[in-house]
N, C-alpha and C positions, 0 to 999 in steps of 0.2 A: 861380140865374138872376135877373138884375136886369132889370126891365121898366120902360121909360119910356113912358107914354101921354100924348100931347099933344093937348089940345083936346077929348077925350072927356069927357062929363059925369061928374063925380066921384061922382054919386049911385049909380052902378053899382059903385063901388069895393068896398063891403062884400060884395056878391053875388059879384063876381069872385073876391075873395080867399077867400071861404068855399068856393067850388067848387074852387079850387086846393088848399085844405087837404083837401077831401074826396078829391082825387086823391093825397093825401100828397106834395104838391109844395111845398117851402119856397121858392117864388119870391117875390121882393120886387117889389112894384108901386108906382110913384110916378106921381102924376097932376099934370101941370103945364099951364099955359096956354102958347100958342105963343110969347108974348113971352119967356118964361123958359126955353124948351126948350134952346137952344144952351148957355146958361150951366149949366143943370142937367146936361146931358150931359158938358160939359167938367169939371165939378166932381166928379161921382160915377162917371162911366163906366157904360155899360149894355150888356147882352147883346141886348136886344130893344127896338126903337124903333117905336112905333105912332103914327100921326097921321091926322087927317081930311084929306079931299081939299080942303075949303075950311073951315078952322077958325081963320082969323086974318088978319093983314094980308098974308101971302104964301101962295101955293098950297102945299098939302101936299107935292107932289112936289119943289118947290124946297127946302123945309125938309129933306126926306129926303136930298136930294143934298148939302146942307151937312153934315148929320150923318154921312153916309157918309164924307166926307172925314176927320172926326174919329174915327169908329169903323167902319172898313171891314169888320170881322168881325161886326158886330152884324146880327141878323136884322131886316129893315126891312119894316113892314106898313103898308098904306094902308087906312084905314077909310072905308067907303062908305055913303051913304044910297041908298035906292031910286031908280033911274033914273040913277045916276052911272057905271055900268059902262063905257059906251062911252068917255067922257072919260078914265076912269082907265086904260084899256088903254094909253094913250099914255105912262103913267108907269111902265111895268113895267121900264124900264131902271134905275130907282132904288129900286124896291120888290120884295121877294121874293114877297109875297103880298098879295092883296086880300081883306079881311074885312068883314063887315057891321057896322053900328052897330045897337044897342049891342054892345060887345065881348063875345063869348061865350067863356067859359073853355075849353069843349071845343074850339071852333074854334081858339082861340089855341094851346092845347097841341098840337093836330094840326099846325098851320102851323109852329110853331117846331121841333117834333121832325122833321118831314119835311125841312125845310131842313138841319138838322144831319145827318140821315141821308144826304142827298144829298152833302153836303160830305165825309162820311166815306167814302162810296162812291167818290167821285172822287179822294180823297186817300189811296188805298192804295198801298203800296210797289211792288207789281207793276206797277200801271198807270203810276205815276210813272217807273219804270225803263224800261218799254216806250216811253213817249213820249220819255223822255230819250235813247233810242238812235236816234231819228229825226233825221237830219241837219238837216232844216228842215221845220217845219210849214207847211201851206198858209197864206198870208197872210189877214188878215181881208178880207171882201168890201167893199172901200172904197166902190165906187159904190153898193152896196146901203145901206150905212150913211149915205152922203151923201143918198141918195134918201129914206131914212126921216126924216132930219132935215128935209129940204125939205117933206115931206108933212105935218109937224106944223104948218106954217103954214097957217091957214085960207084965206089969200089965194093960195095956190099954184095955178097954172093948168097946163093940159096943155102949153102952150108952155114953161113953166119946166122941166117934167120932160123934155121933148124936148131942150131946150138942154143940160141936165145930161148926158143920155145921149149926146149928140153929142160930148161931150168925150173919149169913148173909142170911136172909130169901129169898132174890131175887136169890142168887146163889143156895140155897137149893131147891128152886122151879124148877130151870133149871136142877139140878141133878135128881130130881124126874121125870121130863119130859123125860130126856134121859133114866132113869131107866125103864120107862113104854113104851119106843119105842119098835118096833118089834124086834130090835136087842138084847134087854136084857130081855124083859118081860116074854117070854114064855106063853103069854096069860093071866097072872095074874096081876091085877092092884095093884100097891103099892101106898099107900096114905100118908105115913109119912116116915121121914128120918130114924127112928129107924128100921122100917121094911126093908127099902132099904139096910141099912148096914148089917142087919142080913142075908138077902137073897143073896146079891151079894158078900159079903165078903169085907174085908178092902182094899185089893189091887185093886179090881174093882172100889170101891168107890173112892179110891185115884186117879185113872186114869180119872174117870168121872169128878172129881173136877178140875183136871188139864186141861182137855179138855174144860170144861166150862169157866175157867178163861182165858186160852190161846187163845181161839177163840171168846172171847167176842166181840160183834159187836158194838164197840164204834164209829168206822168210817167205811165208805165204801171204798173198794179198787177196782179199775177198773179191771174187768176180773176175780174177785174172788167171788165164791158162798160159803159163810161161812158155811152154813148148809151142803152142799155137802162135803166140805172140812172136817168138823168135823166128819161126818159119815164115810168118807174114813179113817180119822185118827184113829178112834176107831177100824176099821177093820184091818188096817195096824198094829196097836198095838197088837192085838190078834194074827195075823198071824206071826208076827216077833217073839213073845214069843214062839209060837209053833215050829217054824223052829230052833230056837237056843236051847231051853230047858235048863234044869239044873239050877244052881244057877244064871246064867247070864240072864235068861229069863226075869226077871223084868227090867233089864237094856234095853234089846231089846224092851220090851213093851213100856217103857217110850220114848225111842228114836223114835220108830215107830209112837207114838202118835204125836210127835213134828216135824216129818221130813219135813212137809210143812209149818211150822209156819212162816218161812221167807217170804212167799208170802203175808203176811199181812202188810209187810213194804212197803211203797211207793217207787217207782223207781227201784225195783229189777227186774231181768230178769227171766222169766219163760215161758214155752210153754203153749199156750191156747189150749182148746179142738179141735179147728179147725186146729191146726198145726202151726199157726202163733206165733211169739215170742213177748211177751210183754216187753217193755223197753229193746231192744236189746243192748243198750250201758251201762246198769246198771250192778251192781254186781249180781252174781248168787244168787237165793233165798236161796239155801242151806247154802252157806257161810254166808250170811246176817243173816239167822236164827240161825246158830251156834254162831255168834257174840252176838246176843241177849241173847241166853241161857247162854253164858259165863258171860254176865253182870248180869244175874239172879242168878248166882252162882250154876248152875246145875253141876253134876259130869262130869269130863273131858271125860270119855268114851261116855257119851250121846252127849256132844258137838261135839266130834270127829265123831261120827256116823252120826249125822245130817249134818255136814260139808261135809262128803264124801259119803253119801248114794247113790248119783247119779253117782259116779265113784269109786267104791270100790277098783278097781285095783290100785288106787293111794296109798292105805294104805300100810304101811311097814310091817304090821303083816302078818305072813305066814299062819295063820289058818283062819277059818271061825268064825268070832265073831260078835259083835253087828252091825257094819256097814254093813257087808255082809248080815245078816238076814234082816235088815231094807231095804237094796237095793232090795233084792228079793221080800219081801212082798210088798213094795211100787210099784215096777214095775208090778208085777202080778195083783195087785188090781187097778192100774191106766191104764192098757193096754199098758204099755211101754215095750221096749225090755229089757230082762234080759241079763246081761253081762256074756255070757257063757264062754268066754275066762277066766274071773276071776274065775268062779266056777270050771273050769277044773284045774286051777292053784292051787286051795285050796282043790282039791279032793272031790268036792261036786256035780259035774255035774250030776251024776247018780241019785241024789235025786230030780232033777227038775220036772220030771213027777208027783211024789207024791205031791210036793209042789204046782204044778198047780192044782191038784185035790182039795187040801185043800182050795186054793184061790177061786175056783169055788163054793165050798160049802158055803163059807162066802158070796160070791156075790149072790148066790141063796137064802140065808136066809134073804136078804134085804126085 
C-alpha cells in the first residue's frame, strides 16, 4: 500500500511509520508539499492520497479532484483541523473520508480498510449479475445534483433555488404536494415554490427534491408501496439527523432518506410487512441500493451507510457515525429490532430510550 500525504507536517512521519510497523503493515508513506503533489502522484502512483483542506495555493478538495482524475481507484482522504468540519462536508464528492490532523495511524488504517471493504462488498459477482439483469437502472437525480451544485455557492438565494425548481414543473408540483403534507405544512398551505423554499429552508427543499426524484413511480415493484416508502424515508431522514447531530447530521439525513431506495430495483431481497421475504435468492436491497447510489456519484459515506444500515456491526469504524444513526432511525420507524449489541459496543446504548421517544413523536405526527 503506497500512501501520499500532501501538506501534513513531516514531523509526524516517523511516528506514523512506526505505528504502521507495529500493526505489521508494510505500507510506504511519502510526504510532499502541495506544489509537488501532482508530479509525485504521476511519477510513482499511489493507493491512498491524503491532503489538508487548506494546505497550499489551491483548496485541498480541488487538488483531490485533480488527483482523482489521475488515480480514480486511490482512496482519497481530507485532513481537517478543529472547526473545519462544516466546510469540508461540501467536499465529500471528491474525498472518501475526513480525518483529523495530525494524521493518526489507527484512523488511517481504519479509513483505508473500510473503503476497500465497501468496494469489495459492492463488487461481488452475484450483485453485479443481478444489477446487470436489470434492463435500465433509475437515472441519477439530475435536479438534486444541480441543486447541490447551486447551494455550494454562498451567494445563492431562495429565488435562485425557486428558479431552478421551476424548470421542471412536474417535479415542482410534487415538491409542493409534499410540502403541504401534514408532515411539513403545520396547517398552512403553500402555493408556490418560492414560498416553500423560504419557509422550509434550503436543506429541507433539497431533501424533498431528492425524495421526489429517487422515489419517482416510473414502474411498479411487487411488494413496494412507494408512497409509504417515501413518507417513511422522510421521517427516517429527520430522525437520523437528530440522532447524529453536528456537522455530519446532513450526511445522516441524506443517507436516511435513501436507506430503502434499493427496494425499487427488481429482484432484490427484502422483508415484507407480513414477515415473508421477497426474492430470497436475490441480493440484499441495502447493498443493491448502495450500488445504485455509487453509480449516481453520491458521497462515499452515504453509499457506505446505505450498504450497512441493516447491519452496522459490520462497519470497521469504532464510533457512532452515519450508518449507526441510519440503522437506529430506520429500525425504530420500521418496527424492526435495533442492534443493541452494536450500540453497546459504540457506547450509545443508554441513549436508546430517548431515541425511541423521538421516533414515537415522529410517528404520532403522521
